FIKE-93868 format. One line per 3 residues: number of its first residue (from 1); for each residue x, y, z of N, C-alpha, C, CB. Coordinates in steps of 0.2 Angstrom, whole numbers. Each point is the difference from the previous one (the first is absolute). Glycine has a CB too. Example, Ala and Ser with C-alpha at 12.3 -4.5 7.8 and 13.67 -1.06 7.14 Angstrom:
1> 66 -28 39 -4 6 0 4 6 0 -9 -6 6 | 7 11 -10 4 6 1 -4 5 3 6 -3 -10
REM end
This chain:
1> 467 497 401 7 5 -2 1 -3 -8 8 2 15 | -8 5 -19 -1 0 -8 6 -6 -1 -5 16 -4 | 7 -17 -2 4 -2 -3 7 2 1 -8 -3 -5
4> 8 11 3 6 4 0 3 0 8 -5 9 -12 | 1 -9 18 0 0 5 6 -6 2 -13 7 0 | 9 -13 -3 -2 -6 5 9 -1 -4 -20 -6 2
7> 24 7 -9 7 0 -2 2 3 3 0 -2 -8 | -1 10 9 6 4 5 0 -1 6 -2 8 -6 | -4 -11 9 2 -2 9 3 -7 -1 -11 5 6
10> 12 -10 -10 5 -4 -2 8 2 -1 -10 -4 -5 | 8 8 1 8 2 -1 4 4 6 -4 0 -13 | 0 6 14 2 3 8 2 -4 5 -8 6 -1
13> 6 -11 2 1 -5 7 5 -3 0 -10 -3 0 | 16 3 -6 6 -1 -2 4 5 0 -3 -6 -4 | -1 11 2 6 8 -2 4 1 6 -9 8 -8
16> 15 -6 9 4 -1 -4 6 -7 -3 -4 11 5 | 1 -15 -4 4 -5 -4 -5 -1 -8 6 -7 13 | -4 6 -19 0 1 -3 -8 -8 -1 15 10 -2
19> -19 -7 2 -8 -7 0 -1 -1 -7 -8 4 10 | 10 -8 -12 -3 -1 -7 -7 -4 -2 12 1 -1 | -15 3 -2 -9 -2 -2 1 -7 -4 -4 13 -3
22> 2 -17 5 -2 -5 -7 -9 1 1 13 -12 1 | -15 13 -7 -4 0 0 -5 -8 -1 5 13 -3 | -2 -17 -1 -4 -8 -1 -1 -3 11 9 -4 -17
25> -4 6 21 2 -2 7 -7 4 4 15 -2 -2 | -13 9 -2 -5 5 4 -5 -2 0 4 8 0 | -8 -8 -5 -9 -3 -2 -2 -7 2 1 8 -10
28> 5 -12 8 -2 -5 7 -1 1 3 3 -5 -1 | 3 9 7 -3 1 7 -7 3 2 13 1 2 | -15 5 -7 -6 1 0 -5 -3 0 4 4 -3
31> -4 -7 -3 -3 -5 -3 -8 2 -1 9 -9 5 | -10 16 -6 -7 4 -2 -1 4 -7 -1 0 13 | 8 0 -14 2 3 -8 4 -6 -6 2 12 8
34> -3 -10 -13 2 -5 -3 8 5 -3 -14 -8 -3 | 19 5 1 5 4 0 3 6 -6 1 -12 5 | -8 13 -9 0 3 -7 -2 7 6 -7 -11 -14
37> 3 11 17 -3 4 3 6 7 4 -10 -11 1 | 14 5 2 6 3 4 5 4 -3 -2 -8 7 | 2 4 -14 3 3 -6 -2 7 -4 2 -12 0
40> -8 12 0 0 7 -3 1 5 5 -6 -3 -9 | 6 1 17 -1 8 6 8 -3 -1 -15 3 12 | 20 -7 -11 4 3 1 4 4 -8 0 -9 12
43> -1 6 -16 -1 8 -8 -3 8 3 -6 -10 -12 | 3 9 15 -2 7 3 4 1 4 -9 0 -1 | 11 -2 7 4 1 3 8 2 0 -9 -5 1
46> 11 4 -6 5 -1 -3 2 8 -4 -4 -15 0 | -3 18 -3 -1 5 -3 0 5 4 -3 -5 -7 | -1 4 14 2 5 5 6 1 3 -11 -1 1
49> 14 -4 -3 8 2 6 -1 -6 8 0 17 -3 | -4 -21 1 -2 -2 7 4 -6 3 -12 5 -2 | 15 -7 -4 4 -7 -3 4 3 -4 -10 -10 1
52> 17 4 -2 4 1 -5 3 -7 -3 1 11 5 | 1 -12 -10 2 -6 -2 7 0 -1 -11 -2 -4 | 15 -3 8 7 1 1 1 -8 -5 1 9 16
55> 3 -9 -20 1 -6 -3 -6 -8 1 14 6 3 | -21 -1 -4 -4 -5 -1 -3 -2 9 8 -5 -13 | -5 9 17 -5 0 6 -2 6 3 6 -9 1
58> -12 8 1 -6 7 1 3 -1 6 -11 2 -7 | 12 7 10 4 2 7 -6 6 2 16 -3 -4 | -16 4 10 -3 6 1 3 5 -1 -6 -4 6
61> 7 9 -7 3 8 -1 -2 5 6 -2 -1 -12 | 6 5 14 -1 5 3 -7 5 1 11 -2 -3 | -14 2 -2 -7 0 0 -4 -5 1 2 7 -5
64> 0 -12 3 -6 -7 3 1 2 8 3 -13 -11 | 4 13 15 0 -1 5 -5 6 3 11 -7 -1 | -12 11 2 -1 7 0 -8 0 0 12 4 -7
67> -14 -7 3 -8 -1 -3 -1 -6 3 0 5 -12 | 2 -9 16 -1 -6 4 1 2 7 4 -8 -10 | 1 13 11 -2 2 6 -5 4 4 9 -3 -3
70> -13 9 -4 -5 3 0 -5 -1 0 5 4 -3 | -7 -11 -1 -5 -4 2 0 -6 6 -2 3 -11 | 6 -2 15 -1 -3 5 1 -7 0 -6 9 3
73> 11 -13 -8 -2 -5 -3 5 -5 5 -3 6 -13 | 7 -4 18 3 -4 5 0 5 8 8 -9 -11 | -5 4 15 -2 1 7 2 10 1 3 -17 5
76> -6 21 -1 3 5 2 7 0 2 -11 1 4 | 13 -8 1 6 0 3 6 -4 -6 -7 1 14 | 5 -1 -20 2 -3 -5 3 5 -5 -7 -9 3
79> 0 13 -4 1 6 -2 6 4 3 -12 -2 -3 | 11 4 10 4 5 3 9 -2 -2 -10 1 10 | 10 -10 -8 6 -1 -1 5 1 -4 -5 -5 4
82> 0 4 -11 5 1 -5 -1 7 -3 0 -12 -2 | -5 17 2 3 7 1 7 3 2 -11 -1 3 | 9 -1 5 7 -1 4 6 1 -5 -4 -7 8
85> 5 1 -10 7 -3 -2 0 3 -5 1 -10 5 | -3 13 -12 0 4 -4 3 6 4 -10 -6 -8 | 4 9 12 2 8 3 9 -1 6 -17 4 0
88> 18 -11 1 6 -1 3 5 1 -4 -4 -6 7 | 2 2 -16 8 2 -3 2 7 -2 -1 -10 -5 | -5 15 3 1 5 -3 5 7 7 -12 -4 -12
91> 9 -1 18 4 5 3 7 -1 1 -10 3 5 | 11 -11 -5 6 -1 0 3 2 -5 -2 -8 7 | 0 9 -12 2 1 -7 4 6 0 -9 -6 -4
94> 4 13 9 0 6 1 5 1 5 -11 2 -4 | 11 -4 10 7 1 3 4 -3 -3 -3 1 10 | 6 -7 -13 4 -1 -3 4 5 -5 -7 -8 4
97> 0 10 -8 5 7 -4 3 5 3 -7 -2 -8 | 2 5 14 2 5 3 7 -1 2 -12 3 2 | 11 -9 1 11 0 4 3 -3 -5 1 -2 12
100> -2 -1 -19 5 0 -2 1 3 -6 0 -8 6 | -6 11 -10 0 7 -6 0 -7 -5 9 14 5 | -9 -18 -3 -2 -5 -7 7 -1 -1 -13 5 -7
103> 18 -7 11 8 -2 -4 0 -5 2 9 8 -1 | -15 -13 3 2 -5 2 -6 -6 -1 8 7 5 | -8 -12 -6 -8 -5 -1 -3 -2 6 3 -5 -9
106> -9 5 9 -5 -1 5 2 -7 3 -10 8 -7 | 10 -9 13 2 -6 2 -7 -6 -1 10 7 8 | -11 -11 -11 -8 -5 -1 1 -2 4 -3 -4 -9
109> 7 -1 11 0 -6 5 0 1 6 7 -6 -7 | -3 15 9 -5 1 9 -8 0 0 9 8 4 | -11 -4 -9 -6 1 1 -3 -8 -1 1 14 -5
112> 1 -18 2 -4 -5 -1 1 -4 6 -2 0 -11 | 8 0 16 0 -2 7 -5 4 4 13 -3 -2 | -11 10 2 -4 2 4 -8 -1 -1 10 6 1
115> -13 -9 -6 -6 2 1 -3 -6 -4 1 15 1 | 4 -22 2 -4 -9 -3 -3 1 -5 -3 -6 9 | 6 8 -15 -2 -1 -8 3 -2 -1 -4 6 -3
118> 7 -11 -2 3 -3 -5 1 7 -6 -5 -15 4 | 12 12 -9 0 4 -5 -5 1 -6 9 -1 5 | -12 -4 -5 -4 -1 -4 -7 5 1 7 -12 0
121> -8 11 6 -6 6 1 3 5 1 -7 -6 4 | 12 8 -2 3 7 -2 0 4 -7 6 -4 10 | -5 0 -13 2 2 -7 -7 1 -2 12 -7 -3
124> -18 2 6 -8 3 -1 -2 5 2 -3 -8 0 | 6 9 5 -1 10 2 3 3 -4 0 1 13 | 6 -1 -13 2 3 -6 -5 3 -5 10 -7 3
127> -12 0 -10 -3 2 -4 -6 3 3 7 -8 -6 | -10 10 12 -6 2 1 1 6 -2 -4 -7 9 | 10 12 -3 3 7 -1 1 0 -7 5 0 11
130> -1 -3 -14 1 1 -9 -7 3 -3 9 -11 -1 | -15 5 3 -3 2 -3 -6 7 0 5 -11 -1 | -4 14 6 -2 3 4 6 7 -3 -6 -11 12
133> 10 10 -14 6 3 -1 3 5 5 -5 -2 -9 | 4 -2 15 7 4 5 4 -5 0 -5 7 10 | 9 -10 -13 5 -1 1 1 -3 -7 0 0 13
136> 7 2 -15 4 -4 -7 6 -6 1 -3 11 -6 | 5 -15 2 6 -3 1 4 1 -7 -5 -9 7 | 10 9 -6 5 -1 -6 2 -7 -2 4 10 3
139> -6 -15 -8 4 -6 1 -4 -7 4 10 10 1 | -4 -12 2 -4 -6 7 2 7 6 3 -18 -5 | 0 22 5 1 3 6 -4 4 5 8 1 -7
142> -8 -2 14 -5 1 4 -4 7 -2 7 -7 9 | -13 9 -5 -5 3 -4 3 8 4 -13 -10 -3 | 9 16 0 2 6 1 -6 6 -1 11 -6 -4
145> -11 9 11 -8 6 -2 1 4 -6 -3 2 12 | -3 -3 -15 0 9 -5 -2 5 5 -5 -4 -10 | 4 9 7 -2 8 4 -5 -4 1 5 13 -5
148> -11 -16 3 -5 -3 3 -2 -1 5 1 -2 -6 | 4 -4 7 1 -2 7 4 2 4 -2 -7 -4 | 7 11 3 1 2 6 -4 6 2 11 -4 -1
151> -15 8 -3 -7 4 4 -3 -5 4 -3 8 -9 | 0 -14 7 -5 -6 5 4 -1 4 -5 -6 -7 | 11 5 7 5 0 4 -2 6 9 10 -3 -15
154> -7 7 12 -2 4 5 -8 1 1 10 6 -3 | -15 -7 1 -6 -2 0 -3 -3 7 4 0 -12 | 1 -6 8 1 -6 7 1 3 8 6 -7 -9
157> 3 9 6 1 2 5 -5 6 8 11 -4 -11 | -17 7 5 -2 5 4 -6 -3 4 3 7 -7 | -6 -13 2 -6 -3 3 2 -4 6 -5 0 -12
160> 10 -4 13 2 -4 7 3 4 3 1 -10 -3 | 3 17 3 2 4 5 -9 4 3 15 2 -7 | -20 -3 2 -4 4 2 -4 -6 6 0 10 -14
163> -2 -17 13 -1 -5 3 3 0 6 -1 -5 -8 | 8 5 9 5 2 7 -2 6 3 9 -4 -5 | -11 8 3 -3 8 3 -7 -2 4 6 8 -10
166> -10 -11 6 -4 0 0 -3 -8 7 2 9 -14 | 4 -13 16 -1 -6 4 2 6 6 5 -14 -7 | 1 15 7 -1 6 5 -2 3 3 2 0 -2
169> -10 4 -1 -4 5 4 -3 -5 5 -3 10 -10 | 2 -16 10 -6 -4 6 2 0 6 -3 -8 -6 | 10 11 6 4 -1 6 -1 7 4 8 -9 -5
172> -9 14 0 1 9 5 -6 2 2 10 5 -6 | -9 -3 8 -5 3 5 -7 3 -6 11 5 11 | -17 -5 -7 -3 3 -7 -3 6 -4 -1 -8 4
175> 5 13 1 1 8 -2 5 0 -6 -1 4 13 | 7 -7 -10 4 -3 -6 0 -2 -6 1 -1 6 | -3 -5 -3 -2 -5 -5 -5 2 -7 1 -8 11
178> -6 15 -8 -5 3 -4 4 3 -4 -9 1 8 | 14 3 -6 4 4 -5 2 -3 -4 3 7 5 | 2 -10 -2 4 -6 -4 -5 -3 -7 8 -5 14
181> -14 4 -11 -2 -4 -7 -5 6 -5 -1 -13 8 | 0 18 -8 -2 7 -2 9 0 -5 -10 7 13 | 14 -7 -10 5 2 -1 0 -6 -9 5 5 15
184> -4 -11 -12 1 -7 -5 -5 1 -6 3 -10 10 | -9 12 -9 -4 1 -6 1 3 -3 -6 -2 4 | 8 9 0 2 7 -5 3 -2 -5 0 7 7
187> 7 -11 -5 6 -2 -5 -4 -5 -3 12 2 6 | -14 -7 -7 -3 -5 -4 -5 3 -6 0 -9 12 | -3 16 -9 -4 4 -3 6 2 -5 -12 3 9
190> 16 3 -7 3 1 -6 4 -3 -2 -1 7 1 | 4 -11 0 3 -9 -6 -4 2 -6 2 -13 9 | -10 15 -8 -6 -3 -5 -1 6 -5 -7 -7 9
193> 12 13 -4 1 8 -5 -10 3 0 13 -6 -12 | -12 5 19 -3 4 4 0 6 3 -1 -8 1 | -2 14 1 5 3 2 -5 -2 9 6 11 -14
196> 0 -9 17 -2 -1 9 1 3 5 1 -8 -3 | -5 12 8 1 3 6 0 -4 6 -3 8 -5 | 6 -7 9 -2 -6 6 -1 5 7 10 -12 -5
199> -13 10 8 -4 3 9 0 9 -4 9 -9 14 | -13 9 -17 -1 7 -3 -5 2 6 1 -1 -15 | 1 9 17 -5 2 7 -1 8 -4 6 -6 16
202> -13 8 -13 -1 6 0 -3 1 7 -1 2 -14 | -3 7 14 -3 0 7 -4 -6 1 0 12 1 | -5 -13 -4 -5 -4 1 1 -5 1 -5 4 -5
205> 9 -10 -2 -1 -8 2 8 0 -4 -17 -5 -1 | 15 -3 0 6 -2 -1 1 -7 -5 1 6 12 | 3 -6 -14 -3 -6 -7 7 -4 2 -7 6 -13
208> 9 -14 12 4 -3 -2 4 1 -6 -7 -5 6 | 4 1 -10 2 1 -6 -6 4 -6 8 -11 4 | -3 16 -9 -3 3 -5 2 -2 -5 -3 7 5
211> 0 -11 -9 4 -3 -9 -3 5 -5 -1 -14 1 | 4 16 -6 -2 4 -4 2 -2 -8 1 8 11 | -3 -9 -16 1 -1 -7 -2 4 -5 1 -10 3
214> 3 16 -7 -4 4 -3 -7 4 4 5 -7 -8 | -11 7 7 -7 1 4 -2 -3 4 -2 2 -8 | 4 -10 9 -1 -4 6 1 -1 4 -2 -2 -3
217> -2 4 9 3 -1 6 -4 -5 4 6 11 1 | -4 -12 5 -2 -4 6 2 1 5 -1 -8 -4 | -1 8 8 1 -1 11 -1 -7 1 -7 11 5
220> 14 -12 0 0 -8 -1 2 1 8 5 -6 -14 | -9 3 19 -1 -3 6 4 -4 -2 -10 3 5 | 17 -7 3 2 -2 1 -1 -3 7 4 5 -9
223> -4 -10 9 -2 -5 10 3 -6 -1 -12 3 5 | 16 -3 1 2 -6 3 -3 -1 8 12 0 -9 | -17 -2 12 -1 -2 5 -3 -8 1 -1 14 2
226> -1 -12 6 -3 -6 0 -5 -4 -1 5 3 5 | -8 4 -7 -9 2 -1 -1 -1 -10 -1 12 14 | -3 -13 -11 -3 1 -9 -2 5 0 -3 -9 -3
229> 4 13 -2 -4 9 -4 -6 -1 1 7 3 -10 | -11 1 14 -6 0 3 -5 4 -7 5 2 16 | -10 0 -14 -4 5 -6 1 8 3 -12 -10 -3
232> 15 9 10 1 8 0 6 2 -2 -7 0 9 | 10 -3 -10 8 0 -4 -1 1 -7 5 -7 7 | -8 4 -12 -4 2 -8 -3 5 4 -4 -11 -9
235> -2 14 11 -1 8 2 4 5 0 -5 -4 5 | 10 0 -1 5 9 -1 3 -1 -6 4 4 12 | -4 -9 -17 6 1 -5 -6 4 -5 11 -12 1
238> -17 11 -1 -5 2 -5 -2 8 2 -3 -13 -2 | 5 14 8 -1 8 1 7 3 -1 -9 -2 9 | 12 -3 -11 8 6 -2 -2 -1 -8 14 -3 10
241> -16 -1 -13 -2 -2 -8 -5 5 -3 0 -14 2 | -4 17 3 -8 5 1 5 7 -3 -8 -6 13 | 13 5 -9 2 7 0 7 5 -6 -5 -5 12
244> 2 -2 -17 6 0 -5 -5 -1 -7 12 -6 9 | -10 9 -15 -4 0 -6 5 -8 -3 -4 17 -3 | -1 -21 -1 4 -7 -4 3 -2 3 2 3 -9
247> 1 -5 15 4 -5 5 -3 -5 2 5 7 4 | -2 -14 -5 -1 -5 3 3 -3 6 -2 -1 -10 | -1 -3 13 2 -3 6 3 -6 -1 -7 5 6
250> 13 -7 -1 2 -8 -2 -1 -2 11 13 2 -17 | -13 -5 19 1 -3 6 3 -6 0 -9 5 3 | 16 -6 2 4 -6 0 0 -4 4 5 6 -5
253> -6 -10 7 1 -3 6 2 -6 1 -8 6 3 | 12 -8 4 4 -7 -1 -4 -3 5 14 2 -4 | -19 1 6 -5 -3 8 -7 -2 -6 4 12 15
256> -4 -9 -20 -7 -2 -2 -5 5 0 1 -10 4 | -8 7 -6 -4 6 4 -7 -4 1 4 12 -7 | -7 -7 12 -8 -4 3 -2 1 -7 -4 4 14
259> -3 -8 -14 -6 1 -3 -3 6 -1 0 -10 4 | -1 13 2 -2 6 1 3 6 -8 0 -5 16 | 9 4 -13 3 5 -3 -1 -2 -9 8 4 12
262> -9 -11 -13 0 -1 -9 -6 3 -2 6 -12 -1 | -12 12 6 -7 1 -1 0 10 -1 -6 -13 10 | 11 16 -7 -1 6 2 5 2 -7 -3 0 16
265> 6 -3 -17 4 0 -7 -4 0 -8 7 -7 9 | -12 3 -9 -3 -3 -4 -6 7 -1 4 -15 4 | -8 16 3 -4 5 0 1 7 -2 -3 -7 5
268> 11 8 -5 1 6 -1 3 2 -10 2 -1 17 | -6 -5 -19 5 -2 -8 -3 7 -3 1 -17 -4 | -11 18 4 0 4 -4 2 8 2 -8 -9 -4
271> 12 9 8 2 7 0 9 0 -2 -12 5 10 | 16 -9 -5 6 0 -1 2 -8 3 2 15 0 | 5 -16 -5 -1 -8 -2 7 0 6 -6 -4 -16
274> 6 0 21 6 -4 5 2 -8 -2 -5 8 10 | 9 -7 -11 5 -7 -3 1 -4 6 6 6 -11 | -7 -12 14 3 -4 4 7 -6 -2 -13 3 3
277> 17 1 0 6 -5 2 2 -5 6 3 8 -7 | -3 -16 5 2 -3 7 6 -1 0 -10 -6 2 | 12 3 1 3 -4 3 4 -5 -10 -9 1 18
280> 6 -5 -19 1 -3 -3 2 2 -8 -6 -6 10 | 2 11 -12 1 6 -5 8 3 3 -16 4 -3 | 18 -4 8 6 4 -1 7 -4 0 -6 8 5
283> 2 -13 -2 8 -8 -2 -2 -1 -7 1 -11 13 | -2 13 -17 -3 -3 -8 5 5 -2 -13 -5 -1 | 10 10 3 6 7 -2 5 -1 1 -5 7 2
286> 10 -6 4 6 -2 2 4 -5 -3 -5 2 9 | 2 -7 -10 2 -7 -3 0 1 -9 -8 -8 12 | 5 14 -14 4 1 -7 -8 -5 -3 18 1 1
289> -21 -3 3 -9 -4 -4 -2 1 -4 -4 -2 5 | 3 11 -5 -4 4 0 3 7 -1 -6 -8 6 | 4 13 -9 1 6 0 -7 5 3 9 -4 -9
292> -6 9 11 -4 6 3 -9 1 -6 16 8 6 | -13 -7 -12 -3 2 -6 -5 -5 -1 10 7 -4 | -8 -14 5 -4 -5 0 -4 -2 7 8 -1 -9
295> -8 3 14 -3 0 4 -6 5 0 9 -5 4 | -6 10 -6 -5 7 -2 -6 -4 -3 10 12 -3 | -7 -16 -4 -7 -1 -6 -2 -5 2 3 5 -11
298> 0 -9 15 -6 -6 1 -5 1 9 11 -11 -8 | -9 17 10 -3 3 5 -7 2 -3 11 4 6 | -10 3 -11 -2 3 -3 -6 -4 -5 10 7 3
301> -8 -10 -5 -6 -8 -3 -3 -1 3 6 -7 -4 | -4 5 11 -5 -4 4 -8 4 2 13 -7 4 | -7 16 -2 -4 4 6 -7 4 -6 13 3 11
304> -10 -2 -17 -4 3 -7 -4 -4 -2 9 6 -4 | -10 -14 2 -3 -4 -3 -4 -3 4 7 0 -8 | -5 -3 16 -2 -4 3 -2 4 8 7 -9 -9
307> -3 15 8 -2 3 6 3 -4 8 -12 5 -10 | 18 -7 8 3 -7 6 5 4 1 -3 -15 -4 | 4 17 10 8 3 5 2 -7 2 -4 15 8
310> 8 -19 -12 3 -6 3 7 2 1 -8 -7 -6 | 11 3 10 8 2 2 3 -7 4 -2 14 1 | 9 -16 -4 2 -5 1 2 -1 9 4 0 -15
REM end
C-alpha cells in the first residue's frame, strides 16, 4: 500500500469520528519512512482535497472518504455500513422535508438514537454530505437538503425499491419471474437514458428487451432459471442478430452460463458480438455499484483486446 492510501485508510477507519492525523506518531507506528516523507505526501493530499486542515488538525474530507472506498481501503462490510449511514441520513432529511415542508428543524437526536451513533459522528456524516453539496447548514442548525441532495434522495429511494422488487422475484413461478425480471432490467435501462421495449413479438420471434440509444441497438435475452444457459440458447440469440444490421447481443442469466455457452459467444466474436451478464453483474448494477455503461465498457474492453467473455 502506498503512502497516500496508508494515510487515507487510517483516517477512514475512524470516520465519521473526527480522527486526527498525528504525523509523528503515524510515522513511528509504520517505522519504514521518515516523518518528512509523510509531510510531503500530506501536502499533496491537501492540494487534492482528500484531507483538510481544521485549526491545525488534519481530517479526512468527503472526497477522501469516497477515495478510500473506491480503493477498497476497508472491509466491504465497513464500507457498506458507512455508505448506508449517510444514505439513511439523506433519506430521513428528504422524508422530514416532505412532511414538514421545512417548517420545523430536523430531529438530530432521534436519528442519533435510531442508528446507535454519537452526535459527533452525526456531524461527521453531515460534513461529508456538505462536502458533496448534498446538504447545507445555517449557523449551528441541523442540515437541510440542497436541490442536488433531494435528487440524490429520489435516486436512493428508486434503488432501494428496486432491490425490494428484485428480492421478491425469487419466490415467483419461473414464467412470471422471467417477465418481471425483463421489466425490472428495462426500467433500470430507462433510468440511464436508454430507449427500451420489452417482450417484443413478431411473427417469427420474440425478444425479451430491445435497448437503443441513437443508432446503437442491443437485443437482450433475460433468463432466471435453475439451469445455466447453454450453447443452444446463445446460438438462438445469434440467429436473431443475423437477421439484423449492426445490432449487438447481450445475454443476462441469473444462473450463469455453461462453458460451452461461453465458448459459443467467443466463437461468434468475429461475426456478431454477444456479451454475457451473470448474477454478480446484475446485483452490482442493482445496488448502484456500477452502471450499465460501465459494465458495457468493461466487457467490450475484455472482448476486443483479449477475446475474453467474462461474467460475474
